[in-house]
N, C-alpha and C positions, 0 to 999 in steps of 0.2 A: 738583166741577166746576171746571174752570180758568176764569180770567178771559176767555180767548179764546173758549172754548165758550159762556160766558154771553153775551158780546157778540154772537157769531154768532147765537144764538137770539133775542136781543133785536132784532137787525137784521132777522131773518127775520119776526118776528111784529109788530113795530111798524107797518110799512106796511099791514098788514091792518086796522088800526083807523082809524076816522074821525079827523079833526083834533081833534074834541071829546074823544074817548077818549084820544088821544095827550096832550092837554093835561092830562087827569085823571091819567094815568099819571105825567107829569112832576111834577105837584103832589104825588103820592104819594111819589115819590122824594125830592123836596125836603123833604117833611115828615119822612121817615125820617132824612135827613141832619141835620136840625135837632135831632132827639131824641137820636141816638146820642152826640154829644159830652157830653151831660149825664150819661149813664150811665157810671159808672166801675166797672171791675172791681176786685174786692178782691184783695189779695195772697194768695199761697199760705199764708203764715203766719197771716193773718187767717182765711182759710177753715178751716185746721186748728184754730185756737182755737175758732171757732164750732162746728165739728164735735165737738170734744172736750167742749165745754160741753153740747151737745145730748145726747151719749151719756151724760154724767154725769147730766143731768136725767132721762133715760129710765130709767136704772138706779136712780135714787132714787125712782121711782114717780110723778114729776111728768109724767103723760101725760093725754091726753083720748081718750075713746072716739070712734070714727068717727061714730056717730050723734049724739053730743053736739056734735061739731065741726060737723056739718051744721046743727044747730039754731042754733049761734052764727053761722054764715055767713049764715043767713036774716035775722039782725038787722042785717047790714051795710047 
């Protein structure tokens, strides 16, 4: 979706909300903008290294069964 189309939809729907809802939406947008700069994308080279390491790990048998992983997740 283009930026123009997004803006058009936003401009269409925003007035349908109360001032309180509009303020909540604005706070949500501000919150998103504060989080994104902290998230950094990894480089393609780093991604490929991590992918190669994962494939090597899987081929060497260092894996975990799905049901065992679900049990681990419950401990988090």
